[in-house]
N, C-alpha and C positions, 0 to 999 in steps of 0.2 A: 536390326533384322539381320539375320544371318545372310550373307551372299556368297560365302565360300568357306571351304574347310580343307585341311590337310592332316593326314594321320601319320605320324612318324615315330620310329623307335627312339629309345634314349639311352642306349648303352654308352658308357664313358669312353669306349673304343672308337666311337663315331668321331671323336676329335682327334685329328692327326697329332701324332706323337706319343701316344700311349702305348702303341704296339710296336715301337721300334722302327726298324728299317722296313719290316713287312706291315703294309698297310691292309690288314686283313678285312677291313670293312669299308674299303674305297667305293665299291658297287653300292652299298648300302647308303653311304653319305651321299653319293652322287644322286640317288633315287629320291632321298629326303630332300635335299637342296632343290631339286627340280620341282617337287611338290610344294615347297615353300614359295619358289618363285612363282608358280601358278597362282598360289594364294594372294601373293602381293600384287600380281596383275589383275585382280579383280577390282582394284581401286578402293579398298576398304577404308573407312574413317578411322577404324581403330582394329588392331590385331589383339585378340585375346589367346593366351597360352594357357592350357589346362592340363594337369597331370596330378597323379597320386603322390603323396608324401606321407606325411604322419598325422595331420589334421585338416580339419576344413577351415580355410581362411583365405581371404583376399590381401595379396601382398601389395605394398605401395610400389609405384613406377621404380622408385629409386632402390629396391631391395636387390641385394647382390647374391650371386651364387658363385661357387668355386669347385673346381676339380681337383684341387690340392689333396683332399683324401684319397684320390684314385692316382696320385703320383704325377699330376700335371699342372704347373702354376698357371692355370687359365681362369680368370675372372670374368664375368659378366655383371650388368648392372651397376650400381653406385659404388661408393668407396667404403661404405660401412661393413660390419662383419657380414660374412656370407650366411644367408638364412634360407635360401630357395633349396628346395629338395632337387634331386638328381633330374627328374623329369622336366621342371621348369627352367633348370640351369642348361640343360642341353637344347631344350626348346628356344631359350632366348639365344644362345649361342648360334643355332641354325638361322634365326631371324637376322641376326647381326652378319653372319656370314654371306646371306642373300641380300644384303644392302637394304634391310628394312629401316625406314625413318620412324622417328617418334617412339614414344614409350608404350609398350604394350600393357595390357591388362594381365595379370598373373593371378590364377586361380588354382590354389591347391586343394585337393580332394583327399578326405579321409578314406583309406582304403578298407576300414572297417565300418564305414558308413552304409546307409540304405541306397539302393539304386535310385530310389525316387528323390533322395536328397542330390545324388550326382546329376539327375536329369534336371532338377530345379536350377542347379547351379549353371547347367547349360542354357537353360531358358533365360536366367538372369543375364548371362553375357550377351546372348543374341539381342537383348532389348537395350543393351548399353549405349547403342548409337544407331543412326538410320542405315549404316552399311558396316556389318562386322564380319571379320574373317576370324576362324577358329582354328588355332593349331593344337590338336590333340596329340599329346606326346605319352607313348607307352607301348611296352613290348607284349607279344603273345606269350605262349608257354615256355616256361624254362625247364621243361622235363620231356624234350622231344627225343633226345638220344643219350646213349651212355655217357656221352661227353657234357651233358647238361648240368648245370649248377644243382638242380634237383633230382638228378638221375632220371632215367627213363620211366614213363607212365604210358601204358598202351592206350589211354583214352586220349593223350595229347594230339595225335595225328588227327582224329576226327574233330576234336576242339578247335584246332587252328584252321582246318578246312572250313569249318563253320563261320570262324571269324573273318576269315578272307572272304567268304561268299558275303557276308553281312556287309562288310567294308567296301566290297566291289558292287554291291546292289543298289546303293544310293537310297535305300529304305530305312528310315529311322527306326521302325517298328522292329526289323530285324536285329539292328544292333541293341535296342531295349530288350530283346527277347534272350540275349546272352545270359547265361546262368552265372550269376557272381560267385556261387558257393563252388562251383566246378572250377571256374577261373582261379579262385583262390588255391585250391588244391593243386592246380597246374601251375602255380606261381606266375600267373599271368598279370603282369602289373598294369596292362593297359585297360583293363575292364572298366574302371571308374571313368576315365577319359573317353571311353567309347560310348559309354551311358550318356556322359555330358554332351556329346556331340548329338546323341539321339535326341536329348532335350532340346537342344539349340536348333536342330533341323526339323523338328516335328511341324507338321502342318505344310511343308514346303515339297516342292518337287525338285528332284536332284539328279544330275548326271554324274556318275561316279567312275573313276578308272583306278583299278587296283595296280599300281605301279611295280610293286615288288613283294613277293612273299618268299622268305629264305630263311634259314636257319644255320648259317655257315659256323656258329660256335655253340650250337645245342640249344640256342634260344630262338624263338620264332620271331623275325622282325617282319613288319608288313608296313607298307607306304601306300597311301591312297589320296586321291583328290577327289572333292566333291565341288561341284559349281551347279549354280541355279539352272534347272532344266525346264 
């Protein structure tokens, strides 16, 4: 059963060292680590990390991830070849930075999949143990400004506001109502993970806190905490 959740972004620059002397995402990292700390304080039996990649699959606990493709020799997980997508790599790094014990469940979502499949993955994770905490890793729109990777889209502001409202509401139905097609057009990588949270949290009552909504690099970063209410 799901007892707590944290929503965090997963840009490589969240990890210190990639941005040189200027730590451009220090505030975002601080908010994310705060949310992960609250997640762990719920006393879960197991922590599940969920995020988009290239396919739908459950990775073994020993699976490794690396930020070497982004210019930083940071590894997480086991000693094997790195196979985790960026979302799960950064999510697992945040767990380690926050002092998490034990091996997390690692669920990769297919961004081209159906929302029902994403929510079903969340439901399965919530049923994995009596007390499950879910770390949902994903960014908002990458088309917020002219500095954005996908250039500016006038729909991005309203979309990100709707995402922030849903994440701050504690309402799984509000998350499930986020349009994946529009999210895809706006390069919002977090939509699958947020739908997974909707599935995991369905039927529960939740207190939610939207800890951060900012776009310092032209990408919308959102941090939220959910706890049983």
